[in-house]
The first five atom37 places (N, CA, C, CB, O) and aatype in JSON, in Angstrom:
{
  "aatype": [12, 5, 18, 15, 9, 11, 0, 13, 9, 11, 1, 6, 6, 3, 7, 1, 18, 13, 0, 6, 4, 10, 3, 19, 6, 10, 16, 19, 1, 7, 9, 15, 10, 3, 6, 16, 19, 6, 11, 10, 11, 3, 6, 9, 4, 11, 1, 13, 3, 7, 0, 3, 12, 0, 15, 10, 7, 13, 19, 6, 11, 14, 16, 10, 13, 9, 16, 13, 6, 3, 19, 0, 10, 14, 10, 14, 19, 1],
  "atom_mask": [
    [1, 1, 1, 1, 1],
    [1, 1, 1, 1, 1],
    [1, 1, 1, 1, 1],
    [1, 1, 1, 1, 1],
    [1, 1, 1, 1, 1],
    [1, 1, 1, 1, 1],
    [1, 1, 1, 1, 1],
    [1, 1, 1, 1, 1],
    [1, 1, 1, 1, 1],
    [1, 1, 1, 1, 1],
    [1, 1, 1, 1, 1],
    [1, 1, 1, 1, 1],
    [1, 1, 1, 1, 1],
    [1, 1, 1, 1, 1],
    [1, 1, 1, 0, 1],
    [1, 1, 1, 1, 1],
    [1, 1, 1, 1, 1],
    [1, 1, 1, 1, 1],
    [1, 1, 1, 1, 1],
    [1, 1, 1, 1, 1],
    [1, 1, 1, 1, 1],
    [1, 1, 1, 1, 1],
    [1, 1, 1, 1, 1],
    [1, 1, 1, 1, 1],
    [1, 1, 1, 1, 1],
    [1, 1, 1, 1, 1],
    [1, 1, 1, 1, 1],
    [1, 1, 1, 1, 1],
    [1, 1, 1, 1, 1],
    [1, 1, 1, 0, 1],
    [1, 1, 1, 1, 1],
    [1, 1, 1, 1, 1],
    [1, 1, 1, 1, 1],
    [1, 1, 1, 1, 1],
    [1, 1, 1, 1, 1],
    [1, 1, 1, 1, 1],
    [1, 1, 1, 1, 1],
    [1, 1, 1, 1, 1],
    [1, 1, 1, 1, 1],
    [1, 1, 1, 1, 1],
    [1, 1, 1, 1, 1],
    [1, 1, 1, 1, 1],
    [1, 1, 1, 1, 1],
    [1, 1, 1, 1, 1],
    [1, 1, 1, 1, 1],
    [1, 1, 1, 1, 1],
    [1, 1, 1, 1, 1],
    [1, 1, 1, 1, 1],
    [1, 1, 1, 1, 1],
    [1, 1, 1, 0, 1],
    [1, 1, 1, 1, 1],
    [1, 1, 1, 1, 1],
    [1, 1, 1, 1, 1],
    [1, 1, 1, 1, 1],
    [1, 1, 1, 1, 1],
    [1, 1, 1, 1, 1],
    [1, 1, 1, 0, 1],
    [1, 1, 1, 1, 1],
    [1, 1, 1, 1, 1],
    [1, 1, 1, 1, 1],
    [1, 1, 1, 1, 1],
    [1, 1, 1, 1, 1],
    [1, 1, 1, 1, 1],
    [1, 1, 1, 1, 1],
    [1, 1, 1, 1, 1],
    [1, 1, 1, 1, 1],
    [1, 1, 1, 1, 1],
    [1, 1, 1, 1, 1],
    [1, 1, 1, 1, 1],
    [1, 1, 1, 1, 1],
    [1, 1, 1, 1, 1],
    [1, 1, 1, 1, 1],
    [1, 1, 1, 1, 1],
    [1, 1, 1, 1, 1],
    [1, 1, 1, 1, 1],
    [1, 1, 1, 1, 1],
    [1, 1, 1, 1, 1],
    [1, 1, 1, 1, 1]
  ],
  "atom_positions": [
    [[0.83, -1.2, 0.0], [0.0, 0.0, 0.0], [0.87, 1.25, 0.0], [-0.94, 0.0, 1.21], [1.86, 1.33, 0.72]],
    [[0.49, 2.21, -0.8], [1.2, 3.48, -0.84], [0.56, 4.43, 0.16], [1.18, 4.09, -2.26], [-0.67, 4.57, 0.22]],
    [[1.41, 5.1, 0.95], [0.95, 6.06, 1.94], [0.96, 7.49, 1.42], [1.79, 5.96, 3.17], [0.43, 8.39, 2.07]],
    [[1.56, 7.69, 0.26], [1.61, 9.04, -0.3], [1.44, 9.0, -1.81], [2.93, 9.72, 0.07], [1.7, 8.0, -2.48]],
    [[0.98, 10.13, -2.31], [0.87, 10.37, -3.75], [1.96, 11.38, -4.07], [-0.59, 10.89, -4.18], [2.0, 12.45, -3.46]],
    [[2.83, 11.05, -5.0], [3.95, 11.92, -5.31], [3.69, 12.72, -6.59], [5.24, 11.09, -5.46], [3.22, 12.19, -7.6]],
    [[3.99, 14.0, -6.5], [3.81, 14.89, -7.65], [5.03, 15.8, -7.75], [2.5, 15.71, -7.52], [5.73, 16.04, -6.77]],
    [[5.26, 16.3, -8.95], [6.37, 17.2, -9.22], [5.82, 18.47, -9.86], [7.44, 16.53, -10.14], [4.99, 18.4, -10.77]],
    [[6.27, 19.62, -9.38], [5.9, 20.89, -10.0], [7.19, 21.57, -10.45], [5.09, 21.8, -9.01], [8.18, 21.61, -9.72]],
    [[7.14, 22.08, -11.65], [8.31, 22.72, -12.24], [7.91, 24.07, -12.79], [8.94, 21.83, -13.36], [6.89, 24.2, -13.48]],
    [[8.71, 25.1, -12.49], [8.47, 26.4, -13.11], [9.18, 26.39, -14.44], [8.96, 27.59, -12.2], [10.37, 26.1, -14.53]],
    [[8.44, 26.7, -15.47], [9.01, 26.69, -16.81], [9.61, 28.04, -17.14], [7.94, 26.32, -17.84], [9.42, 29.01, -16.41]],
    [[10.33, 28.1, -18.22], [11.04, 29.32, -18.59], [10.1, 30.5, -18.83], [11.87, 29.08, -19.83], [10.51, 31.65, -18.66]],
    [[8.86, 30.23, -19.23], [7.9, 31.32, -19.46], [7.25, 31.8, -18.16], [6.83, 30.86, -20.43], [6.4, 32.69, -18.18]],
    [[7.65, 31.21, -17.0], [7.13, 31.63, -15.71], [5.91, 30.86, -15.25], [0.0, 0.0, 0.0], [5.51, 30.98, -14.09]],
    [[5.32, 30.06, -16.14], [4.16, 29.26, -15.75], [4.63, 27.99, -15.05], [3.29, 28.91, -16.99], [5.81, 27.66, -15.06]],
    [[3.68, 27.28, -14.45], [4.0, 26.08, -13.68], [3.36, 24.85, -14.31], [3.54, 26.23, -12.22], [2.24, 24.9, -14.82]],
    [[4.1, 23.76, -14.27], [3.65, 22.49, -14.82], [3.75, 21.45, -13.71], [4.5, 22.08, -16.08], [4.8, 21.28, -13.1]],
    [[2.64, 20.75, -13.45], [2.63, 19.72, -12.41], [2.34, 18.37, -13.05], [1.58, 20.04, -11.31], [1.51, 18.26, -13.95]],
    [[3.03, 17.36, -12.56], [2.85, 16.0, -13.06], [2.77, 15.05, -11.88], [4.0, 15.6, -14.03], [3.59, 15.11, -10.96]],
    [[1.79, 14.18, -11.92], [1.62, 13.16, -10.89], [1.61, 11.81, -11.58], [0.3, 13.39, -10.06], [0.62, 11.44, -12.22]],
    [[2.7, 11.09, -11.46], [2.82, 9.8, -12.13], [2.01, 8.72, -11.44], [4.27, 9.39, -12.2], [1.61, 7.75, -12.09]],
    [[1.76, 8.86, -10.14], [0.99, 7.85, -9.4], [-0.43, 7.71, -9.92], [0.96, 8.2, -7.93], [-1.0, 6.62, -9.88]],
    [[-1.0, 8.81, -10.41], [-2.38, 8.75, -10.93], [-2.45, 9.24, -12.38], [-3.31, 9.59, -10.06], [-3.54, 9.49, -12.89]],
    [[-1.3, 9.38, -13.02], [-1.19, 9.74, -14.43], [-2.01, 10.98, -14.79], [-1.62, 8.59, -15.28], [-2.98, 10.9, -15.54]],
    [[-1.59, 12.12, -14.25], [-2.25, 13.36, -14.63], [-1.25, 14.5, -14.64], [-3.41, 13.68, -13.69], [-0.21, 14.45, -13.97]],
    [[-1.58, 15.53, -15.42], [-0.78, 16.75, -15.48], [-1.71, 17.95, -15.43], [0.1, 16.79, -16.76], [-2.85, 17.88, -15.88]],
    [[-1.23, 19.04, -14.88], [-1.95, 20.31, -14.88], [-0.95, 21.44, -15.08], [-2.76, 20.5, -13.55], [0.25, 21.27, -14.85]],
    [[-1.46, 22.57, -15.51], [-0.64, 23.78, -15.67], [-1.35, 24.92, -14.94], [-0.41, 24.13, -17.19], [-2.57, 24.94, -14.81]],
    [[-0.54, 25.87, -14.47], [-1.11, 27.04, -13.82], [-0.22, 28.25, -14.0], [0.0, 0.0, 0.0], [0.95, 28.15, -14.38]],
    [[-0.81, 29.41, -13.73], [-0.07, 30.66, -13.85], [0.77, 30.92, -12.59], [-1.04, 31.84, -14.09], [1.89, 31.4, -12.68]],
    [[0.21, 30.58, -11.43], [0.94, 30.75, -10.17], [1.16, 29.39, -9.53], [0.17, 31.69, -9.21], [0.52, 28.4, -9.9]],
    [[2.07, 29.34, -8.58], [2.33, 28.1, -7.86], [1.08, 27.68, -7.07], [3.54, 28.27, -6.91], [0.72, 26.5, -7.08]],
    [[0.44, 28.64, -6.4], [-0.78, 28.33, -5.64], [-1.88, 27.76, -6.53], [-1.28, 29.58, -4.93], [-2.52, 26.78, -6.17]],
    [[-2.09, 28.38, -7.68], [-3.11, 27.9, -8.6], [-2.8, 26.48, -9.08], [-3.23, 28.86, -9.82], [-3.69, 25.64, -9.18]],
    [[-1.55, 26.22, -9.35], [-1.14, 24.9, -9.84], [-1.35, 23.84, -8.77], [0.33, 24.92, -10.27], [-1.83, 22.74, -9.08]],
    [[-1.0, 24.14, -7.52], [-1.21, 23.19, -6.42], [-2.7, 22.9, -6.25], [-0.61, 23.74, -5.11], [-3.09, 21.75, -6.07]],
    [[-3.53, 23.94, -6.29], [-4.98, 23.74, -6.15], [-5.55, 22.9, -7.28], [-5.69, 25.09, -6.1], [-6.36, 22.01, -7.04]],
    [[-5.12, 23.17, -8.51], [-5.57, 22.37, -9.65], [-5.15, 20.91, -9.49], [-5.02, 22.94, -10.96], [-5.92, 20.0, -9.78]],
    [[-3.92, 20.71, -9.03], [-3.4, 19.36, -8.83], [-4.24, 18.62, -7.79], [-1.93, 19.41, -8.39], [-4.64, 17.48, -8.01]],
    [[-4.5, 19.26, -6.66], [-5.31, 18.63, -5.61], [-6.72, 18.33, -6.11], [-5.38, 19.54, -4.36], [-7.26, 17.25, -5.84]],
    [[-7.32, 19.26, -6.83], [-8.68, 19.06, -7.36], [-8.72, 17.86, -8.31], [-9.17, 20.32, -8.08], [-9.63, 17.03, -8.22]],
    [[-7.75, 17.77, -9.21], [-7.74, 16.67, -10.18], [-7.5, 15.31, -9.5], [-6.67, 16.91, -11.24], [-8.1, 14.31, -9.89]],
    [[-6.64, 15.29, -8.5], [-6.41, 14.04, -7.77], [-7.68, 13.62, -7.04], [-5.24, 14.2, -6.76], [-8.04, 12.44, -7.06]],
    [[-8.36, 14.57, -6.41], [-9.61, 14.25, -5.71], [-10.66, 13.72, -6.68], [-10.15, 15.48, -4.98], [-11.39, 12.78, -6.35]],
    [[-10.74, 14.3, -7.86], [-11.7, 13.82, -8.87], [-11.39, 12.38, -9.28], [-11.68, 14.73, -10.11], [-12.29, 11.57, -9.45]],
    [[-10.09, 12.07, -9.43], [-9.7, 10.71, -9.81], [-10.11, 9.68, -8.77], [-8.2, 10.64, -10.04], [-10.51, 8.56, -9.11]],
    [[-10.0, 10.05, -7.49], [-10.27, 9.11, -6.41], [-11.7, 9.17, -5.89], [-9.33, 9.35, -5.29], [-12.06, 8.38, -5.02]],
    [[-12.51, 10.08, -6.39], [-13.87, 10.25, -5.89], [-14.67, 8.95, -6.04], [-14.58, 11.39, -6.63], [-14.9, 8.48, -7.15]],
    [[-15.08, 8.39, -4.91], [-15.89, 7.18, -4.9], [-15.12, 5.89, -5.16], [0.0, 0.0, 0.0], [-15.7, 4.81, -5.22]],
    [[-13.79, 6.0, -5.32], [-12.98, 4.82, -5.62], [-12.63, 4.05, -4.35], [-11.7, 5.22, -6.37], [-12.56, 4.62, -3.26]],
    [[-12.42, 2.77, -4.51], [-11.91, 1.94, -3.43], [-10.39, 2.12, -3.42], [-12.32, 0.41, -3.61], [-9.68, 1.57, -4.26]],
    [[-9.91, 2.89, -2.44], [-8.49, 3.24, -2.41], [-7.59, 2.0, -2.33], [-8.21, 4.15, -1.23], [-6.53, 1.96, -2.96]],
    [[-8.01, 1.0, -1.57], [-7.2, -0.21, -1.42], [-7.03, -0.92, -2.77], [-7.84, -1.16, -0.4], [-5.96, -1.45, -3.06]],
    [[-8.08, -0.93, -3.57], [-7.97, -1.61, -4.87], [-7.03, -0.86, -5.82], [-9.35, -1.74, -5.51], [-6.53, -1.43, -6.79]],
    [[-6.79, 0.42, -5.53], [-5.87, 1.22, -6.33], [-4.45, 1.21, -5.75], [-6.37, 2.65, -6.43], [-3.53, 1.8, -6.32]],
    [[-4.29, 0.54, -4.61], [-2.97, 0.41, -4.0], [-2.61, 1.49, -3.01], [0.0, 0.0, 0.0], [-1.44, 1.64, -2.64]],
    [[-3.61, 2.26, -2.56], [-3.35, 3.36, -1.62], [-4.08, 3.12, -0.3], [-3.78, 4.69, -2.23], [-5.1, 2.43, -0.26]],
    [[-3.55, 3.71, 0.77], [-4.27, 3.71, 2.04], [-5.48, 4.63, 1.87], [-3.35, 4.19, 3.23], [-5.58, 5.35, 0.87]],
    [[-6.38, 4.62, 2.83], [-7.63, 5.39, 2.71], [-7.41, 6.9, 2.53], [-8.49, 5.16, 3.94], [-8.09, 7.53, 1.72]],
    [[-6.45, 7.48, 3.26], [-6.19, 8.92, 3.15], [-4.69, 9.16, 2.93], [-6.67, 9.68, 4.43], [-3.97, 9.48, 3.88]],
    [[-4.22, 9.0, 1.69], [-2.79, 9.2, 1.44], [-2.39, 10.67, 1.53], [-2.42, 8.64, 0.06], [-3.21, 11.57, 1.34]],
    [[-1.14, 10.9, 1.82], [-0.56, 12.24, 1.87], [-0.13, 12.64, 0.47], [0.63, 12.3, 2.87], [0.38, 11.81, -0.28]],
    [[-0.32, 13.91, 0.13], [0.18, 14.42, -1.15], [1.56, 14.99, -0.91], [-0.78, 15.5, -1.76], [1.72, 15.93, -0.14]],
    [[2.56, 14.43, -1.56], [3.95, 14.83, -1.42], [4.37, 15.5, -2.72], [4.87, 13.61, -1.08], [4.39, 14.86, -3.77]],
    [[4.7, 16.81, -2.66], [5.03, 17.58, -3.86], [6.49, 18.01, -3.82], [4.11, 18.82, -3.99], [6.97, 18.55, -2.83]],
    [[7.19, 17.76, -4.92], [8.56, 18.23, -5.1], [8.49, 19.39, -6.09], [9.52, 17.09, -5.61], [7.87, 19.28, -7.15]],
    [[9.15, 20.51, -5.75], [9.16, 21.68, -6.61], [10.55, 21.86, -7.21], [8.73, 22.93, -5.84], [11.55, 21.83, -6.49]],
    [[10.59, 22.07, -8.53], [11.85, 22.31, -9.22], [11.74, 23.66, -9.92], [12.17, 21.18, -10.23], [10.83, 23.88, -10.71]],
    [[12.67, 24.54, -9.64], [12.69, 25.86, -10.26], [13.54, 25.82, -11.52], [13.21, 26.93, -9.28], [14.3, 24.88, -11.74]],
    [[13.42, 26.83, -12.35], [14.22, 26.95, -13.56], [15.69, 27.02, -13.15], [13.8, 28.19, -14.41], [16.03, 27.72, -12.19]],
    [[16.52, 26.33, -13.85], [17.95, 26.36, -13.55], [18.49, 27.78, -13.76], [18.73, 25.36, -14.43], [18.26, 28.4, -14.79]],
    [[19.2, 28.26, -12.77], [19.79, 29.59, -12.86], [21.16, 29.49, -13.52], [19.9, 30.24, -11.45], [21.91, 28.55, -13.26]],
    [[21.48, 30.45, -14.38], [22.81, 30.41, -14.99], [23.87, 30.71, -13.95], [22.92, 31.41, -16.16], [23.75, 31.68, -13.2]],
    [[24.89, 29.89, -13.89], [25.97, 30.1, -12.93], [27.05, 30.95, -13.59], [26.55, 28.75, -12.43], [27.32, 30.81, -14.79]],
    [[27.67, 31.84, -12.81], [28.74, 32.66, -13.41], [29.95, 31.8, -13.72], [29.15, 33.81, -12.45], [30.3, 30.89, -12.98]],
    [[30.59, 32.12, -14.84], [31.79, 31.42, -15.25], [32.98, 32.1, -14.59], [31.93, 31.4, -16.81], [33.11, 33.33, -14.63]],
    [[33.86, 31.3, -14.0], [35.04, 31.89, -13.33], [36.29, 31.61, -14.11], [35.2, 31.36, -11.91], [37.37, 32.03, -13.71]]
  ]
}
């Protein structure tokens, strides 16, 4: 049984955010980080609405674990 749902959020070069959750195979985009997190939570809840969590391999109330990756900053050359 999985105790958490893992998702990744990345800020893209255009400043928008892209979230991907491989555990439930979904992606969302948002303008702000807050908007993206809310969209991600909403979509995950929709996927699990009325589902038997155990049959999907999850405990009844899994934790959402989000990793955030920012755009790589250019490092100065020495």
